[in-house]
mmJSON file of the N, C-alpha and C atoms, coordinates in Angstrom:
{"data_MODEL":{"atom_site":{
"group_PDB":["ATOM","ATOM","ATOM","ATOM","ATOM","ATOM","ATOM","ATOM","ATOM","ATOM","ATOM","ATOM","ATOM","ATOM","ATOM","ATOM","ATOM","ATOM","ATOM","ATOM","ATOM","ATOM","ATOM","ATOM","ATOM","ATOM","ATOM","ATOM","ATOM","ATOM","ATOM","ATOM","ATOM","ATOM","ATOM","ATOM","ATOM","ATOM","ATOM","ATOM","ATOM","ATOM","ATOM","ATOM","ATOM","ATOM","ATOM","ATOM","ATOM","ATOM","ATOM","ATOM","ATOM","ATOM","ATOM","ATOM","ATOM","ATOM","ATOM","ATOM","ATOM","ATOM","ATOM","ATOM","ATOM","ATOM","ATOM","ATOM","ATOM","ATOM","ATOM","ATOM","ATOM","ATOM","ATOM","ATOM","ATOM","ATOM","ATOM","ATOM","ATOM","ATOM","ATOM","ATOM","ATOM","ATOM","ATOM","ATOM","ATOM","ATOM","ATOM","ATOM","ATOM","ATOM","ATOM","ATOM","ATOM","ATOM","ATOM","ATOM","ATOM","ATOM","ATOM","ATOM","ATOM","ATOM","ATOM","ATOM","ATOM","ATOM","ATOM","ATOM","ATOM","ATOM","ATOM","ATOM","ATOM","ATOM","ATOM","ATOM","ATOM","ATOM","ATOM","ATOM","ATOM","ATOM","ATOM","ATOM","ATOM","ATOM","ATOM","ATOM","ATOM","ATOM","ATOM","ATOM","ATOM","ATOM","ATOM","ATOM","ATOM","ATOM","ATOM","ATOM","ATOM","ATOM","ATOM","ATOM","ATOM","ATOM","ATOM","ATOM","ATOM","ATOM","ATOM","ATOM","ATOM","ATOM","ATOM","ATOM","ATOM","ATOM","ATOM","ATOM","ATOM","ATOM","ATOM","ATOM","ATOM","ATOM","ATOM","ATOM","ATOM","ATOM","ATOM","ATOM","ATOM","ATOM","ATOM","ATOM","ATOM","ATOM","ATOM","ATOM","ATOM","ATOM","ATOM","ATOM","ATOM","ATOM","ATOM","ATOM","ATOM","ATOM","ATOM","ATOM","ATOM","ATOM","ATOM","ATOM","ATOM","ATOM","ATOM","ATOM","ATOM","ATOM","ATOM"],
"id":[1,2,3,4,5,6,7,8,9,10,11,12,13,14,15,16,17,18,19,20,21,22,23,24,25,26,27,28,29,30,31,32,33,34,35,36,37,38,39,40,41,42,43,44,45,46,47,48,49,50,51,52,53,54,55,56,57,58,59,60,61,62,63,64,65,66,67,68,69,70,71,72,73,74,75,76,77,78,79,80,81,82,83,84,85,86,87,88,89,90,91,92,93,94,95,96,97,98,99,100,101,102,103,104,105,106,107,108,109,110,111,112,113,114,115,116,117,118,119,120,121,122,123,124,125,126,127,128,129,130,131,132,133,134,135,136,137,138,139,140,141,142,143,144,145,146,147,148,149,150,151,152,153,154,155,156,157,158,159,160,161,162,163,164,165,166,167,168,169,170,171,172,173,174,175,176,177,178,179,180,181,182,183,184,185,186,187,188,189,190,191,192,193,194,195,196,197,198,199,200,201,202,203,204,205,206,207],
"type_symbol":["N","C","C","N","C","C","N","C","C","N","C","C","N","C","C","N","C","C","N","C","C","N","C","C","N","C","C","N","C","C","N","C","C","N","C","C","N","C","C","N","C","C","N","C","C","N","C","C","N","C","C","N","C","C","N","C","C","N","C","C","N","C","C","N","C","C","N","C","C","N","C","C","N","C","C","N","C","C","N","C","C","N","C","C","N","C","C","N","C","C","N","C","C","N","C","C","N","C","C","N","C","C","N","C","C","N","C","C","N","C","C","N","C","C","N","C","C","N","C","C","N","C","C","N","C","C","N","C","C","N","C","C","N","C","C","N","C","C","N","C","C","N","C","C","N","C","C","N","C","C","N","C","C","N","C","C","N","C","C","N","C","C","N","C","C","N","C","C","N","C","C","N","C","C","N","C","C","N","C","C","N","C","C","N","C","C","N","C","C","N","C","C","N","C","C","N","C","C","N","C","C","N","C","C","N","C","C"],
"label_atom_id":["N","CA","C","N","CA","C","N","CA","C","N","CA","C","N","CA","C","N","CA","C","N","CA","C","N","CA","C","N","CA","C","N","CA","C","N","CA","C","N","CA","C","N","CA","C","N","CA","C","N","CA","C","N","CA","C","N","CA","C","N","CA","C","N","CA","C","N","CA","C","N","CA","C","N","CA","C","N","CA","C","N","CA","C","N","CA","C","N","CA","C","N","CA","C","N","CA","C","N","CA","C","N","CA","C","N","CA","C","N","CA","C","N","CA","C","N","CA","C","N","CA","C","N","CA","C","N","CA","C","N","CA","C","N","CA","C","N","CA","C","N","CA","C","N","CA","C","N","CA","C","N","CA","C","N","CA","C","N","CA","C","N","CA","C","N","CA","C","N","CA","C","N","CA","C","N","CA","C","N","CA","C","N","CA","C","N","CA","C","N","CA","C","N","CA","C","N","CA","C","N","CA","C","N","CA","C","N","CA","C","N","CA","C","N","CA","C","N","CA","C","N","CA","C","N","CA","C","N","CA","C","N","CA","C","N","CA","C","N","CA","C"],
"label_alt_id":[null,null,null,null,null,null,null,null,null,null,null,null,null,null,null,null,null,null,null,null,null,null,null,null,null,null,null,null,null,null,null,null,null,null,null,null,null,null,null,null,null,null,null,null,null,null,null,null,null,null,null,null,null,null,null,null,null,null,null,null,null,null,null,null,null,null,null,null,null,null,null,null,null,null,null,null,null,null,null,null,null,null,null,null,null,null,null,null,null,null,null,null,null,null,null,null,null,null,null,null,null,null,null,null,null,null,null,null,null,null,null,null,null,null,null,null,null,null,null,null,null,null,null,null,null,null,null,null,null,null,null,null,null,null,null,null,null,null,null,null,null,null,null,null,null,null,null,null,null,null,null,null,null,null,null,null,null,null,null,null,null,null,null,null,null,null,null,null,null,null,null,null,null,null,null,null,null,null,null,null,null,null,null,null,null,null,null,null,null,null,null,null,null,null,null,null,null,null,null,null,null,null,null,null,null,null,null],
"label_comp_id":["MET","MET","MET","TYR","TYR","TYR","ARG","ARG","ARG","GLU","GLU","GLU","ASP","ASP","ASP","TYR","TYR","TYR","ALA","ALA","ALA","LEU","LEU","LEU","ARG","ARG","ARG","ARG","ARG","ARG","ILE","ILE","ILE","GLU","GLU","GLU","TYR","TYR","TYR","ASN","ASN","ASN","ASN","ASN","ASN","ILE","ILE","ILE","ASP","ASP","ASP","LEU","LEU","LEU","ASN","ASN","ASN","ILE","ILE","ILE","TYR","TYR","TYR","VAL","VAL","VAL","ASP","ASP","ASP","ARG","ARG","ARG","LYS","LYS","LYS","HIS","HIS","HIS","LYS","LYS","LYS","VAL","VAL","VAL","ASN","ASN","ASN","ASN","ASN","ASN","GLU","GLU","GLU","ALA","ALA","ALA","ALA","ALA","ALA","ILE","ILE","ILE","LEU","LEU","LEU","GLN","GLN","GLN","SER","SER","SER","ILE","ILE","ILE","ILE","ILE","ILE","GLU","GLU","GLU","ASP","ASP","ASP","LYS","LYS","LYS","LYS","LYS","LYS","GLU","GLU","GLU","THR","THR","THR","GLN","GLN","GLN","LYS","LYS","LYS","GLN","GLN","GLN","LEU","LEU","LEU","LEU","LEU","LEU","GLU","GLU","GLU","LYS","LYS","LYS","LEU","LEU","LEU","GLY","GLY","GLY","LYS","LYS","LYS","LEU","LEU","LEU","GLU","GLU","GLU","GLY","GLY","GLY","LEU","LEU","LEU","GLU","GLU","GLU","TYR","TYR","TYR","GLN","GLN","GLN","ILE","ILE","ILE","ALA","ALA","ALA","TYR","TYR","TYR","LYS","LYS","LYS","ARG","ARG","ARG","PHE","PHE","PHE","VAL","VAL","VAL"],
"label_asym_id":["A","A","A","A","A","A","A","A","A","A","A","A","A","A","A","A","A","A","A","A","A","A","A","A","A","A","A","A","A","A","A","A","A","A","A","A","A","A","A","A","A","A","A","A","A","A","A","A","A","A","A","A","A","A","A","A","A","A","A","A","A","A","A","A","A","A","A","A","A","A","A","A","A","A","A","A","A","A","A","A","A","A","A","A","A","A","A","A","A","A","A","A","A","A","A","A","A","A","A","A","A","A","A","A","A","A","A","A","A","A","A","A","A","A","A","A","A","A","A","A","A","A","A","A","A","A","A","A","A","A","A","A","A","A","A","A","A","A","A","A","A","A","A","A","A","A","A","A","A","A","A","A","A","A","A","A","A","A","A","A","A","A","A","A","A","A","A","A","A","A","A","A","A","A","A","A","A","A","A","A","A","A","A","A","A","A","A","A","A","A","A","A","A","A","A","A","A","A","A","A","A","A","A","A","A","A","A"],
"label_entity_id":["1","1","1","1","1","1","1","1","1","1","1","1","1","1","1","1","1","1","1","1","1","1","1","1","1","1","1","1","1","1","1","1","1","1","1","1","1","1","1","1","1","1","1","1","1","1","1","1","1","1","1","1","1","1","1","1","1","1","1","1","1","1","1","1","1","1","1","1","1","1","1","1","1","1","1","1","1","1","1","1","1","1","1","1","1","1","1","1","1","1","1","1","1","1","1","1","1","1","1","1","1","1","1","1","1","1","1","1","1","1","1","1","1","1","1","1","1","1","1","1","1","1","1","1","1","1","1","1","1","1","1","1","1","1","1","1","1","1","1","1","1","1","1","1","1","1","1","1","1","1","1","1","1","1","1","1","1","1","1","1","1","1","1","1","1","1","1","1","1","1","1","1","1","1","1","1","1","1","1","1","1","1","1","1","1","1","1","1","1","1","1","1","1","1","1","1","1","1","1","1","1","1","1","1","1","1","1"],
"label_seq_id":[1,1,1,2,2,2,3,3,3,4,4,4,5,5,5,6,6,6,7,7,7,8,8,8,9,9,9,10,10,10,11,11,11,12,12,12,13,13,13,14,14,14,15,15,15,16,16,16,17,17,17,18,18,18,19,19,19,20,20,20,21,21,21,22,22,22,23,23,23,24,24,24,25,25,25,26,26,26,27,27,27,28,28,28,29,29,29,30,30,30,31,31,31,32,32,32,33,33,33,34,34,34,35,35,35,36,36,36,37,37,37,38,38,38,39,39,39,40,40,40,41,41,41,42,42,42,43,43,43,44,44,44,45,45,45,46,46,46,47,47,47,48,48,48,49,49,49,50,50,50,51,51,51,52,52,52,53,53,53,54,54,54,55,55,55,56,56,56,57,57,57,58,58,58,59,59,59,60,60,60,61,61,61,62,62,62,63,63,63,64,64,64,65,65,65,66,66,66,67,67,67,68,68,68,69,69,69],
"pdbx_PDB_ins_code":[null,null,null,null,null,null,null,null,null,null,null,null,null,null,null,null,null,null,null,null,null,null,null,null,null,null,null,null,null,null,null,null,null,null,null,null,null,null,null,null,null,null,null,null,null,null,null,null,null,null,null,null,null,null,null,null,null,null,null,null,null,null,null,null,null,null,null,null,null,null,null,null,null,null,null,null,null,null,null,null,null,null,null,null,null,null,null,null,null,null,null,null,null,null,null,null,null,null,null,null,null,null,null,null,null,null,null,null,null,null,null,null,null,null,null,null,null,null,null,null,null,null,null,null,null,null,null,null,null,null,null,null,null,null,null,null,null,null,null,null,null,null,null,null,null,null,null,null,null,null,null,null,null,null,null,null,null,null,null,null,null,null,null,null,null,null,null,null,null,null,null,null,null,null,null,null,null,null,null,null,null,null,null,null,null,null,null,null,null,null,null,null,null,null,null,null,null,null,null,null,null,null,null,null,null,null,null],
"Cartn_x":[2.858,2.479,3.08,4.334,4.993,4.3,3.934,3.293,1.943,1.198,-0.101,0.065,1.056,1.325,1.709,2.571,2.997,1.797,0.937,-0.237,-1.168,-1.367,-2.243,-1.66,-0.343,0.283,0.114,0.215,0.013,-1.421,-2.359,-3.773,-4.007,-3.465,-3.639,-2.96,-1.753,-0.984,-1.616,-2.119,-2.671,-4.181,-4.798,-6.249,-7.019,-6.609,-7.283,-8.467,-9.581,-10.772,-10.485,-10.71,-10.42,-11.227,-12.456,-13.283,-12.694,-12.158,-11.519,-10.294,-9.515,-8.329,-8.714,-9.736,-10.169,-10.669,-11.449,-11.937,-10.78,-9.798,-8.639,-7.845,-7.708,-6.96,-7.667,-8.979,-9.739,-9.61,-9.656,-9.521,-8.156,-7.11,-5.764,-5.63,-6.164,-6.099,-6.849,-8.001,-8.763,-8.001,-7.406,-6.631,-5.425,-4.789,-3.64,-4.075,-5.221,-5.725,-6.038,-6.607,-6.909,-5.616,-4.623,-3.342,-2.647,-2.727,-2.128,-2.797,-4.096,-4.83,-4.409,-4.245,-3.803,-2.413,-1.521,-0.16,-0.19,-0.986,-1.085,-1.616,-2.602,-3.137,-2.062,-1.308,-0.257,0.853,1.186,2.192,1.714,0.437,-0.123,-0.102,-0.453,-0.403,1.024,1.981,3.383,3.821,3.412,3.762,3.201,1.946,1.32,2.015,2.357,3.037,4.401,5.141,6.462,6.364,5.321,5.109,4.839,4.006,3.695,4.912,5.692,6.917,7.895,7.926,8.824,8.502,7.262,6.848,7.208,7.536,7.879,9.353,9.667,11.057,11.437,12.72,13.264,12.738,12.337,11.891,10.625,9.691,8.464,8.812,9.767,10.179,10.771,11.651,12.309,11.301,10.352,9.345,8.473,7.978,7.115,7.875,9.114,9.909,10.1,10.465,10.698,9.395,8.292,7.012,6.499,6.622,6.01,6.978,8.24,9.201,10.078],
"Cartn_y":[-0.19,-0.592,-1.956,-2.154,-3.428,-4.581,-4.368,-5.439,-5.824,-4.83,-5.133,-5.927,-5.561,-6.326,-7.758,-7.914,-9.241,-10.057,-9.433,-10.13,-10.545,-9.67,-10.014,-11.165,-11.173,-12.293,-13.597,-13.557,-14.76,-15.245,-14.301,-14.669,-15.42,-14.879,-15.517,-16.887,-16.984,-18.218,-19.312,-18.943,-19.929,-20.094,-19.398,-19.465,-19.135,-18.076,-17.617,-16.745,-16.935,-16.142,-14.672,-13.783,-12.362,-11.771,-12.209,-11.696,-12.056,-13.259,-13.671,-12.8,-12.542,-11.699,-10.293,-9.722,-8.367,-8.324,-9.338,-9.388,-9.472,-10.306,-10.438,-9.14,-8.485,-7.228,-6.163,-6.072,-5.11,-5.427,-6.704,-7.107,-6.709,-6.958,-6.596,-5.086,-4.341,-2.879,-2.34,-2.926,-2.498,-2.796,-3.986,-4.348,-3.418,-3.076,-2.163,-0.78,-0.316,0.987,0.975,-0.117,-0.24,-0.231,-0.995,-1.039,0.316,1.014,2.341,3.296,3.195,4.03,3.714,2.437,2.034,2.581,2.492,3.014,4.511,5.245,6.694,7.026,6.273,6.489,6.234,5.175,4.844,5.889,6.423,7.479,8.736,9.061,10.223,10.014,8.824,8.51,8.618,8.11,8.195,9.658,10.469,11.889,12.56,12.284,12.868,12.4,11.125,10.586,11.241,11.395,12.011,13.486,14.176,15.568,15.658,14.762,14.762,14.364,13.418,13.033,14.203,14.992,16.141,17.194,17.207,18.193,17.766,16.488,15.994,16.24,16.257,16.482,15.513,15.323,14.568,13.16,12.794,11.437,11.077,12.029,11.767,11.355,12.062,11.751,10.35,10.027,8.725,7.591,7.764,6.721,6.566,7.671,7.621,7.07,7.475,7.012,5.497,5.008,3.561,2.773,3.367,2.674,2.606,3.702,3.769,3.581,3.851,3.764,2.562],
"Cartn_z":[-20.37,-21.718,-22.051,-21.693,-21.982,-21.267,-19.999,-19.23,-19.829,-20.29,-20.894,-22.185,-22.994,-24.223,-23.887,-22.876,-22.452,-21.98,-21.179,-20.667,-21.8,-22.769,-23.898,-24.722,-24.9,-25.622,-24.855,-23.53,-22.72,-22.826,-22.849,-22.965,-24.27,-25.35,-26.653,-26.694,-26.143,-26.2,-25.345,-24.176,-23.243,-23.35,-24.275,-24.475,-23.187,-22.509,-21.296,-21.71,-21.017,-21.296,-20.943,-21.88,-21.692,-20.548,-20.369,-19.271,-17.908,-17.794,-16.542,-16.291,-17.329,-17.188,-16.725,-17.324,-16.982,-15.529,-15.138,-13.756,-12.764,-13.06,-12.18,-12.111,-13.247,-13.278,-12.441,-12.546,-11.746,-10.254,-9.914,-8.516,-7.97,-8.728,-8.299,-8.172,-9.119,-9.057,-7.834,-7.526,-6.351,-5.063,-4.993,-3.805,-3.649,-4.749,-4.702,-4.21,-4.648,-4.201,-2.709,-2.23,-0.802,0.007,-0.434,0.272,0.263,-0.851,-0.925,0.062,0.194,1.144,2.584,2.891,4.228,4.514,3.538,3.701,3.969,3.22,3.42,4.812,5.279,6.627,7.69,7.511,8.479,8.476,7.305,7.233,7.954,7.813,8.493,10.007,10.458,11.885,12.408,11.643,12.035,12.155,11.205,11.228,12.481,12.803,13.983,15.259,15.32,16.493,16.691,15.61,15.709,16.111,15.641,16.053,17.556,18.06,19.49,20.321,19.821,20.521,20.594,19.547,19.509,20.55,21.024,22.026,23.445,23.628,24.956,25.247,26.537,26.943,28.056,28.219,29.342,29.446,30.652,30.95,30.183,30.034,29.261,27.837,27.237,25.874,25.81,26.726,26.706,26.851,27.756,27.967,26.725,26.181,24.989,23.797,23.614,22.474,22.55,23.735,23.872,23.73,24.098,23.999,22.555,21.824,20.495,19.349,19.569,18.467,18.69],
"occupancy":[1.0,1.0,1.0,1.0,1.0,1.0,1.0,1.0,1.0,1.0,1.0,1.0,1.0,1.0,1.0,1.0,1.0,1.0,1.0,1.0,1.0,1.0,1.0,1.0,1.0,1.0,1.0,1.0,1.0,1.0,1.0,1.0,1.0,1.0,1.0,1.0,1.0,1.0,1.0,1.0,1.0,1.0,1.0,1.0,1.0,1.0,1.0,1.0,1.0,1.0,1.0,1.0,1.0,1.0,1.0,1.0,1.0,1.0,1.0,1.0,1.0,1.0,1.0,1.0,1.0,1.0,1.0,1.0,1.0,1.0,1.0,1.0,1.0,1.0,1.0,1.0,1.0,1.0,1.0,1.0,1.0,1.0,1.0,1.0,1.0,1.0,1.0,1.0,1.0,1.0,1.0,1.0,1.0,1.0,1.0,1.0,1.0,1.0,1.0,1.0,1.0,1.0,1.0,1.0,1.0,1.0,1.0,1.0,1.0,1.0,1.0,1.0,1.0,1.0,1.0,1.0,1.0,1.0,1.0,1.0,1.0,1.0,1.0,1.0,1.0,1.0,1.0,1.0,1.0,1.0,1.0,1.0,1.0,1.0,1.0,1.0,1.0,1.0,1.0,1.0,1.0,1.0,1.0,1.0,1.0,1.0,1.0,1.0,1.0,1.0,1.0,1.0,1.0,1.0,1.0,1.0,1.0,1.0,1.0,1.0,1.0,1.0,1.0,1.0,1.0,1.0,1.0,1.0,1.0,1.0,1.0,1.0,1.0,1.0,1.0,1.0,1.0,1.0,1.0,1.0,1.0,1.0,1.0,1.0,1.0,1.0,1.0,1.0,1.0,1.0,1.0,1.0,1.0,1.0,1.0,1.0,1.0,1.0,1.0,1.0,1.0,1.0,1.0,1.0,1.0,1.0,1.0],
"B_iso_or_equiv":[0.0,0.0,0.0,0.0,0.0,0.0,0.0,0.0,0.0,0.0,0.0,0.0,0.0,0.0,0.0,0.0,0.0,0.0,0.0,0.0,0.0,0.0,0.0,0.0,0.0,0.0,0.0,0.0,0.0,0.0,0.0,0.0,0.0,0.0,0.0,0.0,0.0,0.0,0.0,0.0,0.0,0.0,0.0,0.0,0.0,0.0,0.0,0.0,0.0,0.0,0.0,0.0,0.0,0.0,0.0,0.0,0.0,0.0,0.0,0.0,0.0,0.0,0.0,0.0,0.0,0.0,0.0,0.0,0.0,0.0,0.0,0.0,0.0,0.0,0.0,0.0,0.0,0.0,0.0,0.0,0.0,0.0,0.0,0.0,0.0,0.0,0.0,0.0,0.0,0.0,0.0,0.0,0.0,0.0,0.0,0.0,0.0,0.0,0.0,0.0,0.0,0.0,0.0,0.0,0.0,0.0,0.0,0.0,0.0,0.0,0.0,0.0,0.0,0.0,0.0,0.0,0.0,0.0,0.0,0.0,0.0,0.0,0.0,0.0,0.0,0.0,0.0,0.0,0.0,0.0,0.0,0.0,0.0,0.0,0.0,0.0,0.0,0.0,0.0,0.0,0.0,0.0,0.0,0.0,0.0,0.0,0.0,0.0,0.0,0.0,0.0,0.0,0.0,0.0,0.0,0.0,0.0,0.0,0.0,0.0,0.0,0.0,0.0,0.0,0.0,0.0,0.0,0.0,0.0,0.0,0.0,0.0,0.0,0.0,0.0,0.0,0.0,0.0,0.0,0.0,0.0,0.0,0.0,0.0,0.0,0.0,0.0,0.0,0.0,0.0,0.0,0.0,0.0,0.0,0.0,0.0,0.0,0.0,0.0,0.0,0.0,0.0,0.0,0.0,0.0,0.0,0.0],
"pdbx_formal_charge":[null,null,null,null,null,null,null,null,null,null,null,null,null,null,null,null,null,null,null,null,null,null,null,null,null,null,null,null,null,null,null,null,null,null,null,null,null,null,null,null,null,null,null,null,null,null,null,null,null,null,null,null,null,null,null,null,null,null,null,null,null,null,null,null,null,null,null,null,null,null,null,null,null,null,null,null,null,null,null,null,null,null,null,null,null,null,null,null,null,null,null,null,null,null,null,null,null,null,null,null,null,null,null,null,null,null,null,null,null,null,null,null,null,null,null,null,null,null,null,null,null,null,null,null,null,null,null,null,null,null,null,null,null,null,null,null,null,null,null,null,null,null,null,null,null,null,null,null,null,null,null,null,null,null,null,null,null,null,null,null,null,null,null,null,null,null,null,null,null,null,null,null,null,null,null,null,null,null,null,null,null,null,null,null,null,null,null,null,null,null,null,null,null,null,null,null,null,null,null,null,null,null,null,null,null,null,null],
"auth_seq_id":[1,1,1,2,2,2,3,3,3,4,4,4,5,5,5,6,6,6,7,7,7,8,8,8,9,9,9,10,10,10,11,11,11,12,12,12,13,13,13,14,14,14,15,15,15,16,16,16,17,17,17,18,18,18,19,19,19,20,20,20,21,21,21,22,22,22,23,23,23,24,24,24,25,25,25,26,26,26,27,27,27,28,28,28,29,29,29,30,30,30,31,31,31,32,32,32,33,33,33,34,34,34,35,35,35,36,36,36,37,37,37,38,38,38,39,39,39,40,40,40,41,41,41,42,42,42,43,43,43,44,44,44,45,45,45,46,46,46,47,47,47,48,48,48,49,49,49,50,50,50,51,51,51,52,52,52,53,53,53,54,54,54,55,55,55,56,56,56,57,57,57,58,58,58,59,59,59,60,60,60,61,61,61,62,62,62,63,63,63,64,64,64,65,65,65,66,66,66,67,67,67,68,68,68,69,69,69],
"auth_comp_id":["MET","MET","MET","TYR","TYR","TYR","ARG","ARG","ARG","GLU","GLU","GLU","ASP","ASP","ASP","TYR","TYR","TYR","ALA","ALA","ALA","LEU","LEU","LEU","ARG","ARG","ARG","ARG","ARG","ARG","ILE","ILE","ILE","GLU","GLU","GLU","TYR","TYR","TYR","ASN","ASN","ASN","ASN","ASN","ASN","ILE","ILE","ILE","ASP","ASP","ASP","LEU","LEU","LEU","ASN","ASN","ASN","ILE","ILE","ILE","TYR","TYR","TYR","VAL","VAL","VAL","ASP","ASP","ASP","ARG","ARG","ARG","LYS","LYS","LYS","HIS","HIS","HIS","LYS","LYS","LYS","VAL","VAL","VAL","ASN","ASN","ASN","ASN","ASN","ASN","GLU","GLU","GLU","ALA","ALA","ALA","ALA","ALA","ALA","ILE","ILE","ILE","LEU","LEU","LEU","GLN","GLN","GLN","SER","SER","SER","ILE","ILE","ILE","ILE","ILE","ILE","GLU","GLU","GLU","ASP","ASP","ASP","LYS","LYS","LYS","LYS","LYS","LYS","GLU","GLU","GLU","THR","THR","THR","GLN","GLN","GLN","LYS","LYS","LYS","GLN","GLN","GLN","LEU","LEU","LEU","LEU","LEU","LEU","GLU","GLU","GLU","LYS","LYS","LYS","LEU","LEU","LEU","GLY","GLY","GLY","LYS","LYS","LYS","LEU","LEU","LEU","GLU","GLU","GLU","GLY","GLY","GLY","LEU","LEU","LEU","GLU","GLU","GLU","TYR","TYR","TYR","GLN","GLN","GLN","ILE","ILE","ILE","ALA","ALA","ALA","TYR","TYR","TYR","LYS","LYS","LYS","ARG","ARG","ARG","PHE","PHE","PHE","VAL","VAL","VAL"],
"auth_asym_id":["A","A","A","A","A","A","A","A","A","A","A","A","A","A","A","A","A","A","A","A","A","A","A","A","A","A","A","A","A","A","A","A","A","A","A","A","A","A","A","A","A","A","A","A","A","A","A","A","A","A","A","A","A","A","A","A","A","A","A","A","A","A","A","A","A","A","A","A","A","A","A","A","A","A","A","A","A","A","A","A","A","A","A","A","A","A","A","A","A","A","A","A","A","A","A","A","A","A","A","A","A","A","A","A","A","A","A","A","A","A","A","A","A","A","A","A","A","A","A","A","A","A","A","A","A","A","A","A","A","A","A","A","A","A","A","A","A","A","A","A","A","A","A","A","A","A","A","A","A","A","A","A","A","A","A","A","A","A","A","A","A","A","A","A","A","A","A","A","A","A","A","A","A","A","A","A","A","A","A","A","A","A","A","A","A","A","A","A","A","A","A","A","A","A","A","A","A","A","A","A","A","A","A","A","A","A","A"],
"auth_atom_id":["N","CA","C","N","CA","C","N","CA","C","N","CA","C","N","CA","C","N","CA","C","N","CA","C","N","CA","C","N","CA","C","N","CA","C","N","CA","C","N","CA","C","N","CA","C","N","CA","C","N","CA","C","N","CA","C","N","CA","C","N","CA","C","N","CA","C","N","CA","C","N","CA","C","N","CA","C","N","CA","C","N","CA","C","N","CA","C","N","CA","C","N","CA","C","N","CA","C","N","CA","C","N","CA","C","N","CA","C","N","CA","C","N","CA","C","N","CA","C","N","CA","C","N","CA","C","N","CA","C","N","CA","C","N","CA","C","N","CA","C","N","CA","C","N","CA","C","N","CA","C","N","CA","C","N","CA","C","N","CA","C","N","CA","C","N","CA","C","N","CA","C","N","CA","C","N","CA","C","N","CA","C","N","CA","C","N","CA","C","N","CA","C","N","CA","C","N","CA","C","N","CA","C","N","CA","C","N","CA","C","N","CA","C","N","CA","C","N","CA","C","N","CA","C","N","CA","C","N","CA","C","N","CA","C","N","CA","C","N","CA","C"],
"pdbx_PDB_model_num":[1,1,1,1,1,1,1,1,1,1,1,1,1,1,1,1,1,1,1,1,1,1,1,1,1,1,1,1,1,1,1,1,1,1,1,1,1,1,1,1,1,1,1,1,1,1,1,1,1,1,1,1,1,1,1,1,1,1,1,1,1,1,1,1,1,1,1,1,1,1,1,1,1,1,1,1,1,1,1,1,1,1,1,1,1,1,1,1,1,1,1,1,1,1,1,1,1,1,1,1,1,1,1,1,1,1,1,1,1,1,1,1,1,1,1,1,1,1,1,1,1,1,1,1,1,1,1,1,1,1,1,1,1,1,1,1,1,1,1,1,1,1,1,1,1,1,1,1,1,1,1,1,1,1,1,1,1,1,1,1,1,1,1,1,1,1,1,1,1,1,1,1,1,1,1,1,1,1,1,1,1,1,1,1,1,1,1,1,1,1,1,1,1,1,1,1,1,1,1,1,1,1,1,1,1,1,1]
}}}
């Protein structure tokens, strides 16, 4: 809430077109959602990799760990 108030005050003070501000805000929100999705996918991949590493033993484990971790 504070950030939105601050942004609106800047818009008024700097005479920024409100439509441009809204378009930029939507673009940033979309990019943030895409990045969040990528992060979640990478976390899931990491989880799967660690599960598979946990099933290995001895030399296989050491080789896989050094290769992927």
